[in-house]
N, C-alpha and C positions, 0 to 999 in steps of 0.2 A: 236637618231639623225636621221634626214631625210636621205634617201638613195640618192646618187648622182653618176653620172658616172665619173670614174677616167679618167682624160685626160692625155695623154702623153705629157711630157714637156722636152725640151732640154735646159739646163742652161749652157751656154758656157762662159768660161773664167771668171767666177765669183770667189769671195773670199768665201771659205767655212770655217766656224768657229764653231767648236764643241770641246771645251777644254777637255771635259770628254773622248772623243775618240782620243784626241791628234791630232786633225785636225785643221790646220790653214794654208791654202794654196790657191793659184789661180789654179783653176781646172775646170773640167766639171762635171756636175751632171745630171743624166737622170732619169726621172720618168716614169715608165711603170707599169700599173695595180696596182698602189698604193705602189710600191716598189722603192727604190733608188738604182742606179747603178753608179759606177764611170767610167766604160767603156761602150761605146755606144752599146746597144743591137742590135742584127741583126734585119733587117726589116726596115720599113719606118721611116722617121724623125718624131720628136715629132710634135703634133698638134700645140703646142705653143713653140716658141723659144725666150729665153731671153739671151742676150749676152752683155758682157762688164764687165771690171774689176771694174766699179763703183757699181756693185751689190754685196751685202753681203748676204750670206745664213746662217741662224742660226736655231737651233732646235726651234720648236713651243713653244710659251709662255703659261704659266698657271698662272691665276690670283687667288690669295688667298683671295681676298675680293671684291666680286661683290654683290651689293644689288639688289635683284630681286623684282619686283613689282607685280609679278604674283604668287598667286592670290592677289587681293586687290586694285590695282591701275593701270589698264592697260592703262589709259590715260598717265601716266608717262612713262611706258615702257611695251612692250609686249615681249614675248620670242623671237619672230622674230627680233624685233628691238634691243633687248639686245645683242643677239648673232651676229647680223650683225655688230653692233658697235664694239664688241669684236674682230671679224675677221678683221675689218678695222684697228684695233690697233695691229694686229699680234698675237692675242691670239687664240690658237687652243683648249684651254680648260679654263674653269672658275669654281670657287667654289662659289656657291651662299650662301649668309647669310640667317639666319632663320627669319628675321624680315618682313615676309609677313603678309597678313591678310586674313585668320587666320595664326597664326605662324606655323612654321615647328616643332611643338612639338607633332605631331601625324602622323601615317602612311598615313591617308587619304590625308592630304595636300601634303605630299611627292609624293604620287602616282599621284596626280593632276598635279604637276609640271613636273613629269616625262612624263606624257602623252602629255603635251604641248611641251616639249622638243622633243619628238619623232616625233611630227607633224611638227615642225617649225625650228629646229636648224641644222645647217651644222657643228657645232663644238661640242665638248664634254662638257657636263654640269654636274659637280659634285655638290651634294647638302649637305649642313651642316644642322644639326638639332639643335633645341634649347636645351641648357644644362638644363634649367629649364622651367617650364610651362610658356608660353607667355613671356619668358625671364624676368620675374618679380623677380627671385631669391628667391622665397618663397617655391617652392617644385620642386622636380626633375622630368624631363621629362621621359617617358618610353623608356629609352635608348636602351634596348634590342630590342624592337619593331622597333625603328628607324633604328637600325643596320640591322635588317632582311629585311627591304624594300629598302636598298641600300644607306643609309646615310653614308658618309665616315668620317665626322668630326662633332664635337659638339662645340657650342659656343653660347654666348648670345650677341655677337657683334651687334649693337654698345653699348651694356650695359655689365655689369658683376655683378654677385651676390655680394651683400654687406654683406650678412650673411656668415661668415667664415665657420660655421659648415655645412651649406647646400652646399657651394662651395666645401669644402673638400670631403664630402660624394659623391657628384655628380662626382667629378674627379676620385674617386676610382672606381665607377661603369663604367664610360666611359672607363677607362683604362682596366678594366676587360673585356669589350666587344671589345677591340681592336680598339676603335674609336680615331681618332686624336683629341687632345684637343687644342682649340684656345681661347686665352683670350684677350679681349680688355681692357687694364688696365686703370681704371678710378675710383677714389674715388667719389661716387655720392654726398657725402655731401660737400666736398671741392669744387666741380665743379657745385653745384646746382645753377640754374638760371644764369649760366655763358654763355657769348656770344662771348668771344674772349680770347686770351692769356692775363693773368694778367701782365700788364706793364704800363709804363707811357702813351703809346699810348692809351690803353683801357680806362685809367682814363681820358685822355683828350677828348676822344670820348664819355664819359659818359656811358660806357659799363661795366657791371660787368664781372670780369675776372676769368679765371680758371688758377690757379698757376701750375707751373711744378710739385709741390709737389703732386697734385691730381693724376698725372700719376705715379710718382716715388714711392709713398706709395703702389699703387696697383702692380707695377712691382716687388717691393721687396716682397710683399705678395706671388705673384705667384712663385718667385724664391725659397722662403722658403718652400712652399708647394711641389714644384717639388723636392727639396732636401729631404724633410721629407718622401714623398711617393716613391721617386726614380722612377719617371715617367717623360716622356718628355712632355713639354708644350710649345706651340708656342705663342709668344706675338705678337699681331697684331697692326700695325700702330703706332710705337714708334715716339714720336715727341720731346722729351726733352733730352738735353745734359746730364742731371743727370741720366736719364734712361740708356743711352749708357754706362755710367761708371758702373752702377749696373749690366748690362748684361755682360759686359767685365769681371768683377770680378767673376760672377757666372760661366761663361764658363771656366775661368782659374782654378776654383775650381772643375771642372768636373761635374757641375750640368747640367741636360739635358734640357737646354733652347735654343730655337731658336727665332728669331725675324725678323719682316719685318718693312718697312717704306713705306708710300705712296709716289708716284712720285711727288705729289703736294708739300710735305714737303721737298723734295730735290731741287725743282725748285724755290719755292716761300717762302717769309717770311711774317710776320704779317703786313707789310706795305701795302700789297695788299688790306687790308680792309679800308684803310684811307678814301676813298670816300664812305664808307658804302656800298660797293659792296657785296650784300648778296650772290652772287655766290662764293665768297671767304670765306664765313663762313663755316668752315669744322669741322669734328669731327675725331680726336682731332683738336683743333684750330691751325692755322699757328702760329709759334712762332718766336723768334728773329733770326737775321742773325747768331749769335753765335751758336744757336741750329742747324740751317740748315747746317752750315759748319761742325759741329761735326757729324751730321748724314751722310754726304758725306764721311768723314774720316772713319766712322764706316762701310760703304759699302766697302771701299777699303780694310780695315784690317780684314774683316770677322766677326766683331761683329754683324753687320746686315746681315742676311742671304739672304733676298729676298726683292723685291720691288713689291708693289701692286698698283692697280688702285684706290681703295676706291670709286668705282663707285656708287654714290647714286643719282638716278634720281628723280626729283620732277617736277610736272606740274608747268607751269609758274605762276599761281596765288598763289602758295605756296611761291614762292621766291620773287615775285614782291610786297613786303610789307616792313614795317619798319624793320630795321636790327634785333632788339631784338625779333621780332615776327616770323622771318624766320627760318625754320628748318636748321640744319647744314648738309652740304653735297653737292657734285658736281659730275657731270658725268666725268669719267676719262679713260674709256676703250680705246677710240680712240687716246689718247694723252700720256698714261703712258710710253710706251717704248721709244718714242721720247723725252719725258721730262727727262727720265732717262739718255739718251745719252747726252742731252744738259747739264744736271746737273753735271755729273762726269767729263766732259771736259778732258777726257783722250785721249791720242794719239791712244790708241787701246781700244775703249769702247765696242767693240762687244764681246770680250771674257768675259768681266765683265757682259754684258747684257745677254749672254747665261747662265752664272752661276746664276745670281740673278733672272732672270725671266723665266728660263726654268728648268735647272737641279735642283737647290735647292728647288723651290716650289714643284716639283714632289717628291723629296726626303722627304720633310716635310710631304706630304700626303701619304707617303709609296707607291708611284706609280712608275712604270718603266718610266724613262724619254725618250723622243724622241731622236733620234740620226741621224747623217749624215753618219754613217758607211754603207759600202756596204751591200745591201740586207735588210736594215732596212725598217720598215714601213714608208712611206712618211708622215712626220709631221714637217713642217718647215715654216719659214717666210723669205721673201726676202725684203731687205731694199736697196733702191737706195741712195748712198752717194751723198752729195753736190748737192742736188736737192731742193733748198729752196722753201717753199710754206707757205701760211698763213692759219692757221686753222680757220674756221668760223662755228659758231653755225648754220648758215643757210644751210650748207651742211652736217651737222652731221647726222649720220644714227640712232642715238638715237631719241626717241620720245620727250625727254626733252632737254632743252637748258641751263641748269644751270651749265655753265662752267666758271671758272675764267680765261680761256686761250683763250677767243674769240679774234680773230685778232692777235694771237701770231704767230710769224714767226719761223718755224722749219727748220733746215738745211738739214734734211734727210727725206725720204718719204718711207713708207711701200707700196710696190707695189703688193705683192702677199702673201696670207696666204693659205697654203695647209694643211688641217686637215685630219683626218683619212679617211674620206669619199670623199675626193677630194678637189677641189678649193672652199674655203669658201669666199674668197675675192680676187678681182683683180682690180688694178687701171690701166686703159687703157691710161690715159693721160700721156704724156711725160713731 
């Protein structure tokens, strides 16, 4: 990460929410030299003062699914634009997926990304490596070498190996090297040439559909392998109500499965594509309202452990084509946390937000989560409640504009993101 000067901040009369530390109160918080204090340190006042009970302070977010376009497509996203967009969304850390060009299946590509991150990022960037070479599922990546250069997780997201023997052997080695395993569950044969959720709507639109079964078969496979090998596996971007039931049963049986959902799938359903809006073409596809409601319930009851952004930037010419020719994916870093709040519609969404977008993602990656406790390293996000604003692609910090949420009105606003090296984002507008 780039070095930056730690600014002193006085946060006065804000609501501090850190459920893991047992903190949920109106109080003051002071930042000095990158540390947090609950009592005002001696000396001068903070360089910046933020006051008012409309502000909520939560530990910094970690995204478990960010698609990086460096190397390979810097027109769609640079490391600077990627991490600036993440910071605007309250993320102090992100995990990049391995589908770069060339793939993150070798130490050289990983080092290249690390060099760019060190030059341009104000937040922490963790890198995942490909489980298989080029994520083709045909041969295993050099997992030990990837571990040595700093990869923290392995995955073939947005793909998964279809050959069960290769998948099984790769998972054995990944676990042996202590790498976190993330699987994007999708049967490639059942979802082949699919462009939407299989439904009456997709049939009416003339689009080939991907059935829930394409996800659910892959989810069940991962659950059985986790049980057989007795190793933890994280399921990324669950979209089907049937998958929720399978994960629930697995957890009740003591199988070491965790799962996340994208913020898009909590906020939107498949009707968003009715006008052939390519920016609402996602992977996995948006499904029906019954699925969306089941996913929200799963967030509340702990079946779904975390929420990701599924940030997949594409240059405009890739998306400005016929629906069946457009790639699946949308930018989501700037809107994920606010979409989560809007979706759960809970009277106290911030406790759930801290759990699903900060504590649990860090726990899944075997990392120490940030905290608001006294003398902790400053790593937090400030949200201003009841400050309506309209998200516009024209003011996005991403280089890409492929969002299904253009002109969406949010009720809350992220005003400051403080990462380990200082202020990564600050909204100066009231």
